[in-house]
N, C-alpha and C positions, 0 to 999 in steps of 0.2 A: 645657683643664680641668685643675685642680690635683688632685694625688693626695690621697687621704684622709689619708695619713700626714703630708704637708706641712701640711695644714690642722689636723690633730690636734696636731702638734708646736707650732704657733703658739698654738693655743687653750690648750694646757697651760701655756705660758709666761705667757699673759695671765691665767691663773688664780692665778699667784703673788700672795699677798695683800699685796703692797706695790708701790709705784710702780716699782721696778727692773725689773719684768716688762715694762713698756711699751717702753722702748727696746730691750730684748733681743728681745721679740716682733716689734717693727717691723723690726729688722735681720734677724732670721731670715726673716720673711715676704718682705722685699725680696730676700734672697739666694736665695729659692726661687721668685721670680717672681710672688709674690702681690701684686696691685694694692691700692692704698689702700682702695677701697670694700669689698673682701673683708676687709682688716684690720679695718676699722671694724665689719663684721658679726660677725667672730670675737670682737672685744672686747665688743660688745653681748651676744653669746651668753655670754661669760664672766660678765658682770654678771648675766644672768638665772639662770645656774647658781648664782652666789653668792647671789642672792636666795632661791632654793629651799633652799639649805643654811643660810643665816644666819637666815631668818625663824623657823623652828621652834626653832632653838637659842636665839634671843633670847627667845622667849616661854617656853621651858622655864626659862631662867635667871631670868626675871622671876617666874614662878610658884613655882618651888622654891627660888630663891636666898634667899628671906626666912628660910629655916631653916638655912642653911649660913653660918657666920660669915665664911669667906673670900669667899664670894659677896656677902654683905652689904657687906663692905669694898670689893669690886670695884664693886658698884653705886654706892656712895658716891663712889668715884673717878670712875666714869663720869658721875655727875651733875655733879661738879666740872668734868670735861672738857667736858661739854655747856655748862655755864654759861660757862666760859672761852671756848669756841668762839663762843657767842652774842655775847659782848662784841665780838668782831672784826667780826661781821656785823650787829650790832644785835639788840635783843631782840624781833624780829619773828618770828612764826610763819608769815609770808607765804611764798608759793611761791618768790619770788626769793631771799630770805634762806636758805631751806632748800637751794635749788639751789647757792648759793654755799658753803654748809657742805660739801655733798657734793663740790663742786669743790675746796675748800681743804683738806679733811681726807681723807675716803674715803667710799665709798658706805655702809658699815656705820654709820659715825657719822651720816651724813646720814639714813639710815633710822631710827636710834635717836632723833635729834632730831625727825624727822617724826612718829614715834610719840608722843613726849612732847608734841608740839604738837597731837595729836589726829587726825592723818591716818591713815587706814586702810592696809591692806596695799598695795592697788593704787596709790593716789595717793602713798603714802610711797615705794614703789619707783620709780615714775615720776620723782619728784623726785630721788631718790638717783642713779638711773641717768642722768638728764639731766645732773646736775652732773659725774658721773664721765665721761660721754661727751665733755663739753666739755673736761675735763682731758685725756682721751686724745687728742682731736683736736689740741689745742695741742702735746702732747708728740710725737705722731706727725709733725706737720708740722715741728716743730723738729728732730726726729731726722733725718728725711729731708733737710731743708735742710742741716743741718750735715754730714751724710755726703756730700752732693753737693759741699760745699766742701773738706772735708779728705780724702775718699776712703777712709777707713779706718773700718770698722764698729766695731771694738773701741774705738778712741780716741773715736769718737762716743758709744758707750754710756757710757763712763767720764765724759766731759765732761757729758753730759745728766744722768747720775745724780748727779754732784757738784752740778750746778746745781739739781737737784730738792731736794737736801738743804740747800744754802746759801741759796737765794733766799727761802724762807719765813722763815728766821731773820733775814735781812737786812731783809726787809719788816716784820717785827714790830718790830725795833729802830728802823727809820725811823718807824713808827707811834707807838711809845712816845716817841721824841724829839719828834715833832710834837705829841703830846698834852701833853708836859711843857712845851714852848715855848708852846703855846696856853694852858695853865693859868697859866703865869707872866705871860703878856700880860694875862690877865683880872684878875689881882691888881693 
């Protein structure tokens, strides 16, 4: 049985609101003998905690943000981010597209897009958490695999973090190049 402190420490790292918490949390969990199913449960728990914190905040910002100029601008930026995100995944409000948005961006954006698509709290968070859990699973497996090869947790975290930052940019450039070549071919 794992000590509460070990589980709590890993959960706190998973609560870091950007992807860097994943490789760090996975490495910490592994160093403390926490198996992957427990890691997954802790990450799921962090997503549920996030949902309880983010949902009321989002609704308050929507309700009262119309009267605060900076929040109006932030809302406009968020609408642009959502529109730009939807371009990458298609203009579908279907479940698969919404899951892919949560996978490709983050669960908060996934939930915001699900809300904009008309999904309620429960379904919106199920979609957002599903996408985020797929993302977590991919990073967890990659982190554990890479550590098994190079043997150093710090180097593993750095490599995974750099990959997390560079891969989406490279993928977007490849997509843009593909779209450009496709449009030139059609002309």
